[in-house]
DOKOLPA-78510 format. One line per 10 residues: number of its first residue (from 1); their letters; for each residue x, y, z of C-alpha. Coordinates in steps of 0.001 Angstrom, whole numbers, m for minus. Each point is the difference from the previous one (the first is absolute). Layout:
NUM = a = X:Y:Z ~ ...
***
This chain:
1 = mtpeeiaqry = m16845:m6369:m11279 ~ 306:m3520:1732 ~ 3703:m331:1906 ~ 520:m2896:m2739 ~ 48:2473:m2304 ~ 2055:2278:1211 ~ 2512:m2941:1348 ~ m147:m1243:m3796 ~ 475:3728:m1429 ~ 3257:m121:1442
11 = riapgtkpdl = 1215:m3459:170 ~ 2763:m484:m2491 ~ m350:m3960:m1451 ~ 3054:m2331:190 ~ 2171:444:m2980 ~ m1970:3459:m494 ~ 2472:3270:m420 ~ m1252:2773:1055 ~ 1330:2656:m1674 ~ 24:2718:2687
21 = aardaaedal = 341:3294:m2693 ~ m3549:m883:m1387 ~ m1578:m446:3731 ~ m1636:2956:1003 ~ 1566:882:3518 ~ m2718:2762:863 ~ m3100:m2316:m1116 ~ m3049:257:2198 ~ m2537:m841:m1605 ~ m1184:m3148:2099
31 = fdggrkagee = m1153:2208:3129 ~ m2283:3008:m651 ~ m205:2970:1885 ~ 3926:862:m3 ~ 2334:445:3195 ~ m2223:868:2886 ~ m2920:m2116:m1229 ~ 3449:m2880:m894 ~ 1340:534:4019 ~ m3527:m471:1556
41 = alepisnrie = m596:m2982:m1922 ~ 3285:m1279:1231 ~ m1178:m14:3745 ~ m2561:m3139:m163 ~ 3140:m1348:m1915 ~ 2247:131:2540 ~ m2382:m887:2322 ~ m515:m3146:m1486 ~ 3405:m699:m138 ~ 320:28:3650
51 = nlqellyadg = m2939:m1889:598 ~ 1480:m2896:m2163 ~ 3356:496:1227 ~ m1338:m1179:3797 ~ m1506:m2699:m1469 ~ 2729:m1137:m2020 ~ 2200:413:3889 ~ m2541:m1813:1162 ~ m143:m2887:m2696 ~ 3336:m612:251
61 = kqrilvvlqg = 85:m2048:m2986 ~ 1144:2228:m2880 ~ 2315:3117:m724 ~ 169:2593:m2376 ~ 3235:1576:m1249 ~ m420:3647:m1927 ~ 3011:1105:m2041 ~ 58:3648:m372 ~ 2405:556:m3226 ~ m383:4136:m2038
71 = mdtsgkggti = 2653:2611:m754 ~ 1544:2644:2522 ~ m3198:1736:1498 ~ m2517:m2135:m1644 ~ m1813:m5:3511 ~ 905:m3841:1582 ~ m90:1650:3544 ~ m2869:2162:m749 ~ m1890:m2938:m1360 ~ 421:m2074:3412
81 = skvfegvnpa = m726:2283:2277 ~ m3230:707:m2067 ~ m1111:m3024:m770 ~ 1090:m1871:3420 ~ m1362:2711:1910 ~ m1331:m1456:3050 ~ 1621:m3554:m421 ~ 461:m1680:3302 ~ 4185:m272:m221 ~ 595:m3210:2154
91 = gvkvasfkkp = m1370:m1585:m3226 ~ 1737:2898:m2808 ~ 3306:313:m301 ~ 1916:2017:m2463 ~ 3124:m836:m1273 ~ 2282:1923:m2513 ~ 3344:m907:m1137 ~ 2567:2496:m879 ~ 3931:m121:m622 ~ 1034:m4355:1088
101 = taeelahdyl = 1640:619:3566 ~ 3754:m1956:m512 ~ m2078:m2951:1644 ~ m2171:m199:m2835 ~ 2144:279:m2367 ~ 1555:m3115:1627 ~ m3069:m2117:m1188 ~ m1606:m122:m2800 ~ m2222:2843:m1654 ~ m4027:m2135:1278
111 = wrvharvpgn = 2125:m477:3453 ~ m1244:3466:2221 ~ m3468:m66:m2624 ~ m634:m3839:1052 ~ 410:1772:4145 ~ m2688:2677:m577 ~ m3244:m2272:m1855 ~ m3221:m486:2054 ~ m599:m2964:2229 ~ m2963:m1384:1185
121 = gelvifdrsh = m3145:2716:301 ~ 2606:2617:m1568 ~ m220:2992:m2163 ~ 3075:1104:m1532 ~ 1226:3177:m1912 ~ 2697:m168:m1238 ~ 1286:4229:m913 ~ 2080:m930:m2715 ~ 1134:m4070:m126 ~ 1702:m2554:m1803
131 = yedvlvvrvh = m727:1264:m3433 ~ 2683:3051:858 ~ 2693:m2789:m897 ~ m1054:m26:m3755 ~ m845:3733:233 ~ 2626:2415:949 ~ 2819:m2316:m296 ~ m792:m669:m3269 ~ m109:3713:m688 ~ 3366:490:1475
141 = slvpestwrp = 1596:m2949:m820 ~ 667:m1101:3629 ~ 711:m3698:m1610 ~ 392:m1656:m3300 ~ m3353:m569:m2168 ~ 662:m3649:247 ~ m705:457:3839 ~ m3266:2341:95 ~ m1493:m1865:m3227 ~ m850:m3189:2147
151 = ryeqicnfeg = m1774:1386:2034 ~ m2923:98:m1363 ~ m579:m3339:m47 ~ 1650:m186:3919 ~ m2465:2372:1173 ~ m2853:m1081:m1243 ~ 790:m3905:1109 ~ 625:1984:3321 ~ m3834:1444:m154 ~ m1611:m3238:m1144
161 = mlvdsgttil = 1630:m1870:2994 ~ m1050:2731:2555 ~ m3645:m13:m1951 ~ 2:m4498:697 ~ 476:568:3268 ~ m2460:2257:306 ~ 195:3670:m275 ~ m1591:2137:m2843 ~ 2075:2895:m1822 ~ m1469:2839:m1217
171 = kfflhidrae = 2808:2182:m1902 ~ m65:3712:m964 ~ 1861:2495:m2223 ~ m1168:3555:920 ~ 34:1183:m3214 ~ 1361:3929:m630 ~ 1151:1784:m2538 ~ 2947:2514:m367 ~ m1856:3164:217 ~ m1906:m1016:3225
181 = qkerlqarid = 3574:m1045:1191 ~ 993:3495:46 ~ m2728:1357:1065 ~ 466:m1844:3298 ~ 3777:m23:201 ~ m440:4132:m117 ~ m2443:m348:2522 ~ 2127:m1671:2523 ~ 2480:2847:m726 ~ m2740:3173:m77
191 = dpnkrwkfrt = m878:m2098:3278 ~ 1662:687:3140 ~ m1570:m2974:2186 ~ 522:m2650:m3307 ~ 3699:1487:m689 ~ 1376:m2793:1686 ~ m1061:m2534:m2524 ~ 1514:1234:m2933 ~ 3708:m701:m424 ~ 2393:1254:m2942
201 = gdlderalwd = 44:m3635:m1209 ~ m3625:m130:m771 ~ 835:1671:m3323 ~ 2683:m1733:m495 ~ m3133:m3034:m498 ~ m2340:2241:m1416 ~ 2947:594:m2935 ~ m373:m4154:111 ~ m3163:68:m775 ~ m653:m1970:m3537
211 = dymrayeeai = 2285:m2482:1285 ~ m2310:m626:3171 ~ m2751:m260:m2227 ~ 1093:m2515:m2439 ~ 1352:m2060:2802 ~ m3433:47:2097 ~ m1730:m1007:m3576 ~ 2188:m2887:m478 ~ m553:m431:3994 ~ m3571:23:93
221 = ertsteeaaw = m121:m1766:m2856 ~ 2025:m3138:1062 ~ m931:m433:2874 ~ m4074:599:300 ~ m1705:m3352:735 ~ m2892:m2022:213 ~ 447:58:3657 ~ 2514:3106:699 ~ m2003:2666:m2824 ~ 1478:3394:m382
231 = yvvpanrkwy = m2170:3146:213 ~ 1139:3176:m1575 ~ m1917:2559:1411 ~ m723:4020:m1196 ~ 1458:2026:2703 ~ 608:3263:m1040 ~ m3320:843:2126 ~ 245:m1217:3600 ~ m3049:m253:1464 ~ m757:m2580:m3575
241 = rnlvvgtvia = 3404:m1783:749 ~ m1332:m560:3418 ~ m3719:m1832:m1049 ~ 1164:m2056:m2870 ~ 2860:m1615:2630 ~ m2860:m41:2428 ~ m2721:m1394:m2032 ~ 2288:m2570:m1230 ~ 1446:m1104:3568 ~ m3305:614:1714
251 = htleglgmaw = m1715:m2509:m3085 ~ 2718:m2646:187 ~ m286:m348:4067 ~ m4372:m254:m431 ~ 1015:m2758:m2103 ~ 2177:m2162:2058 ~ m2540:m2026:1850 ~ 696:741:3460 ~ m1697:m192:3523 ~ m134:1235:3080
261 = pqpaedlssv = 1540:m3124:2684 ~ m2236:m2277:1841 ~ 1002:273:4345 ~ 1477:m1927:1148 ~ m2306:m657:2928 ~ m3613:91:m150 ~ m1023:3195:1110 ~ m3929:m181:m363 ~ m270:8:3900 ~ 2966:2051:973
271 = iip = m1655:3721:1489 ~ 2653:2850:899 ~ m341:708:3623
***
């Protein structure tokens, strides 16, 4: 299957409800060979992303924003470390959005987000994002519905402005099922080297699974646009998740029409002594 076909399989068309319960989070149908072969197949994709990111930085004309969302243990950090392994940190940044600070709360909810979007030649990855303000905020009733519901349109307008300014936006929902999350949470408890990742509050969030699924479904349906589409990526199998995300990102970078800049001076006669 071609990169374009892979992207289309998981892309959510504007106005389409993703129906997460009907989507197989354990799907691995697009790549043959299983885990070992999948991990091997990721290496050349990561290398392409590394080279294309270097070109993006050198070209200095375009910007890439990658948004990663998902339930706890869905693998946002793992995706970043595997897919972007080897990229030049000069042109790649990761922004994580946790509980807002007092200063951030004193501004509109997009203020802290706008400050972290990519500049020319940069690729920025959001580990969680502005979507927390229609997800956590909604599920925990932190603000009235009359406050969070208009944010769908506000977010679309915000992303549209970024696109009009030269930013390409790729949004990935890493889709795991509840049984897989149970296994991953238990694995954190069982492994002494991973226990630091576990908080008892994770169980409180897990108890709200159905509420989160409803919130994610509406957020994806309302904010998947032609210029900033969502991709719902099966994430039970980590290697498959990484392949799908990596393939979409590499394919998108290749389609940007970037070119290496020409030197400011004629170097044809320069010889290094």
